C-alpha positions as CSV (number, residue, x, y, z in Angstrom):
1,M,111.5,104.7,119.3
2,Y,113.1,101.2,120.1
3,L,110.5,98.4,120.7
4,E,110.9,95.6,122.7
5,E,110.0,91.9,121.5
6,L,109.1,88.7,122.9
7,S,109.3,85.2,121.6
8,K,106.3,82.7,121.1
9,I,107.9,80.9,124.5
10,Q,108.2,84.0,126.2
11,S,104.5,84.9,125.3
12,E,102.6,81.6,126.5
13,D,104.4,81.6,129.9
14,I,103.3,85.1,130.3
15,M,99.9,84.8,128.9
16,S,99.3,80.9,131.0
17,K,99.5,83.3,134.3
18,W,96.3,85.4,133.4
19,H,93.3,84.9,134.4
20,E,89.7,86.2,132.8
21,N,88.9,89.5,134.0
22,T,91.9,90.4,135.1
23,V,95.0,93.2,133.4
24,P,98.4,91.8,134.1
25,E,100.7,94.4,135.9
26,L,102.5,96.4,133.2
27,H,106.1,97.4,133.8
28,L,106.7,100.2,130.5
29,S,109.5,102.7,130.6
30,P,108.2,106.8,130.3
31,K,107.9,106.0,126.0
32,E,106.6,102.8,126.4
33,E,103.8,104.4,128.6
34,E,103.3,107.5,126.3
35,L,102.6,105.3,123.3
36,R,100.3,103.5,125.6
37,N,98.5,106.4,126.7
38,K,97.9,107.3,123.1
39,L,96.4,103.8,122.2
40,I,94.2,103.7,124.9
41,D,92.8,107.7,123.8
42,A,92.2,106.3,120.9
43,F,90.4,103.3,122.1
44,N,88.5,105.5,124.1
45,E,87.6,107.9,121.1
46,V,86.7,104.8,118.9
47,L,84.4,103.8,121.6
48,S,82.9,107.0,122.0
49,T,82.6,107.4,117.6
50,L,80.5,104.1,117.5
51,Q,78.6,104.7,120.7
52,L,79.6,101.5,122.8
53,N,80.9,100.7,125.7
54,R,83.7,98.1,126.0
55,E,81.2,95.1,126.4
56,E,79.9,95.8,123.0
57,I,82.5,96.0,120.9
58,S,81.3,92.6,119.1
59,K,78.2,94.5,118.0
60,K,79.9,97.0,115.7
61,S,83.5,94.4,115.5
62,Y,84.0,96.0,111.6
63,Q,84.2,99.5,112.5
64,F,85.9,99.4,115.4
65,D,88.5,97.2,113.9
66,M,88.4,99.8,111.0
67,E,89.0,102.9,113.4
68,F,90.8,101.5,115.7
69,G,93.6,100.3,112.9
70,I,93.7,103.6,111.2
71,R,94.8,105.3,114.8
72,L,97.3,102.4,115.0
73,Y,98.8,103.2,112.1
74,S,99.2,106.6,112.5
75,I,100.2,106.5,116.2
76,L,103.3,104.3,115.7
77,D,103.8,106.4,112.3
78,I,104.6,109.1,114.7
79,E,105.2,107.6,118.1
80,A,107.6,104.1,116.9
81,D,108.7,105.2,113.6
82,F,107.3,102.3,112.5
83,T,109.1,100.7,109.5
84,L,108.1,97.7,107.5
85,R,111.0,96.1,109.0
86,K,109.3,96.7,112.5
87,A,105.7,95.6,110.9
88,A,107.3,92.4,110.0
89,N,108.4,91.5,113.2
90,L,105.8,89.1,115.3
91,D,107.4,89.6,118.2
92,I,107.1,93.3,118.0
93,W,103.5,92.3,117.4
94,R,103.5,90.2,120.4
95,Y,105.2,92.6,122.9
96,L,102.3,95.4,122.1
97,S,99.4,92.7,122.6
98,I,100.7,91.2,125.9
99,K,102.9,94.3,127.4
100,V,101.7,97.7,126.1
101,V,97.9,97.4,125.5
102,P,96.6,94.1,126.4
103,D,93.3,95.4,127.7
104,I,92.6,96.6,124.5
105,V,93.1,93.2,122.9
106,Y,91.4,91.8,125.6
107,Y,88.1,94.2,125.4
108,R,88.1,92.6,121.5
109,W,89.1,89.1,121.7
110,G,89.1,87.7,125.0
111,L,92.0,85.7,126.2
112,H,91.9,84.0,122.3
113,E,95.8,83.3,122.4
114,G,95.9,83.0,118.8
115,R,94.8,87.0,118.7
116,Y,98.0,87.9,121.2
117,W,100.7,85.9,120.2
118,K,100.1,81.8,119.2
119,E,99.0,82.5,115.5
120,P,101.4,84.8,113.4
121,R,98.3,85.6,110.6
122,R,95.5,86.1,113.2
123,I,97.5,88.8,116.0
124,W,95.1,91.0,115.7
125,L,96.9,94.4,116.5
126,K,99.3,92.8,113.4
127,A,96.4,92.1,111.0
128,I,94.6,95.5,111.4
129,W,97.8,97.6,110.8
130,W,98.4,95.7,107.7
131,Y,94.9,95.5,106.7
132,I,95.1,99.6,106.7
133,Y,98.9,99.9,105.2
134,L,97.8,97.6,102.5
135,S,94.5,99.6,102.0
136,W,95.9,103.4,102.7
137,Q,94.7,106.5,100.1
138,G,97.0,108.8,101.2
139,N,95.4,110.0,104.3
140,E,93.0,109.2,107.2
141,S,90.2,110.6,105.6
142,D,90.3,109.0,102.0
143,T,91.0,105.6,103.6
144,T,87.9,105.7,106.4
145,V,86.2,106.4,103.1
146,V,87.3,103.1,100.9
147,L,86.7,101.4,104.2
148,K,84.0,101.8,105.7
149,D,81.1,100.0,104.2
150,N,83.6,96.5,104.3
151,T,83.4,93.5,107.0
152,T,86.0,91.3,108.9
153,D,86.1,88.9,105.9
154,E,87.8,92.0,103.5
155,I,90.1,92.2,106.5
156,V,91.4,88.6,106.2
157,Q,91.0,88.5,102.0
158,L,93.4,90.9,102.0
159,V,95.6,90.2,105.1
160,E,96.2,87.1,104.3
161,R,97.1,86.5,100.5
162,A,100.5,88.2,101.0
163,G,101.8,86.0,98.0
164,S,105.0,84.2,97.4
165,L,106.8,87.4,96.4
166,G,105.0,89.6,99.5
167,Y,102.4,91.9,99.0
168,R,101.8,94.1,96.0
169,V,101.1,97.4,97.9
170,N,100.2,99.9,94.8
171,L,98.1,97.0,93.4
172,T,96.4,96.1,96.9
173,R,95.5,99.8,97.4
174,E,94.0,100.4,93.6
175,I,91.9,97.0,94.2
176,I,90.5,98.3,97.6
177,K,89.7,101.9,96.0
178,R,87.6,100.5,93.4
179,Y,86.1,98.3,95.4
180,G,85.1,101.0,97.7
181,A,83.7,102.8,95.5
182,L,81.2,100.2,94.8
183,S,77.9,100.1,95.7
184,K,76.3,97.7,98.6
185,E,74.0,96.3,96.0
186,E,77.3,95.8,94.1
187,K,79.3,94.7,97.1
188,G,76.7,92.2,98.4
189,R,77.4,89.7,100.8
190,N,76.1,87.2,98.5
191,N,78.0,88.0,95.6
192,M,81.5,88.2,97.8
193,I,83.0,90.4,94.6
194,F,85.8,91.0,96.8
195,R,86.8,87.5,97.6
196,K,87.0,86.6,93.6
197,V,88.2,89.1,92.6
198,M,91.8,88.7,95.2
199,K,91.7,85.1,94.4
200,L,91.8,85.6,90.5
201,N,94.2,88.1,91.0
202,T,96.5,85.3,93.1
203,A,95.9,83.1,89.8
204,R,97.0,86.4,87.5
205,V,100.1,87.1,89.2
206,K,101.7,84.2,88.3
207,T,101.9,84.6,84.7
208,I,101.3,88.6,84.6
209,E,103.0,91.5,86.0
210,P,100.5,93.8,87.2
211,E,103.0,96.9,86.7
212,L,103.5,95.9,83.1
213,H,100.5,96.0,82.2
214,P,100.0,98.5,79.2
215,Q,97.7,100.6,80.8
216,G,98.9,100.8,84.1
217,H,98.1,98.5,87.5
218,E,94.8,100.7,87.5
219,A,93.8,99.1,84.2
220,Y,94.5,95.9,85.2
221,V,92.4,96.1,88.6
222,K,89.5,97.3,86.5
223,E,89.8,94.1,84.2
224,L,89.7,91.8,87.5
225,F,86.5,93.7,88.6
226,D,85.1,93.6,84.8
227,Y,86.1,89.8,84.1
228,F,83.0,89.1,86.5
229,D,81.0,91.6,85.4
230,H,81.4,90.2,82.1
231,A,80.4,86.5,83.4
232,K,77.2,88.0,85.4
233,E,76.0,89.3,81.7
234,T,76.8,86.1,80.2
235,V,74.8,84.3,82.7
236,K,72.0,86.6,82.4
237,S,72.1,86.2,78.5
238,N,71.6,82.3,78.7
């Protein structure tokens, strides 16, 4: 399916004419209408699953982002043959946000321009799609298991650390898998282990190639987490 695009200038012009609590008139092709309907169905399904109404999404913002993100990922894959090239195109995300499902973005973020088009790293649909892609464990259920206890901070830490060579997808998926296996106590908000691991990884990949680790990237990721376990034990012993 061909997806239209919107530039930053076009996006700004369109949003400047919007008003609070007013859903803009949509002019979609039959294929786009079909895509929109599936996304709306997914949106309503997530609200039902989380037992929320549209005005209560902020009460469970991370759970909503994760649940809708997984459905968005699957729907775009099936309906729009969503390649990585499309996923890297900001103008496609702007079009989806402003022309296809602006009401869904509105219920999550109001009229925050950055979440529709203005801030490339913060376009909401883009951010949650990449979060799911970088965390994907082969299917929806296994991906949900490793992500269910996370927070919006993990979305930011994962999606906004692309690195100079882009994302290392196998590596991010392994990091998420190991992190998802930790208990809530081990993850503790004050501990911020995920943020620490991502920072350590950013530093290490400048001099070490994870894929060339003698035991593979799984062992490399284990060493990232073990580093902080050892650091914690050292502090206790002192």
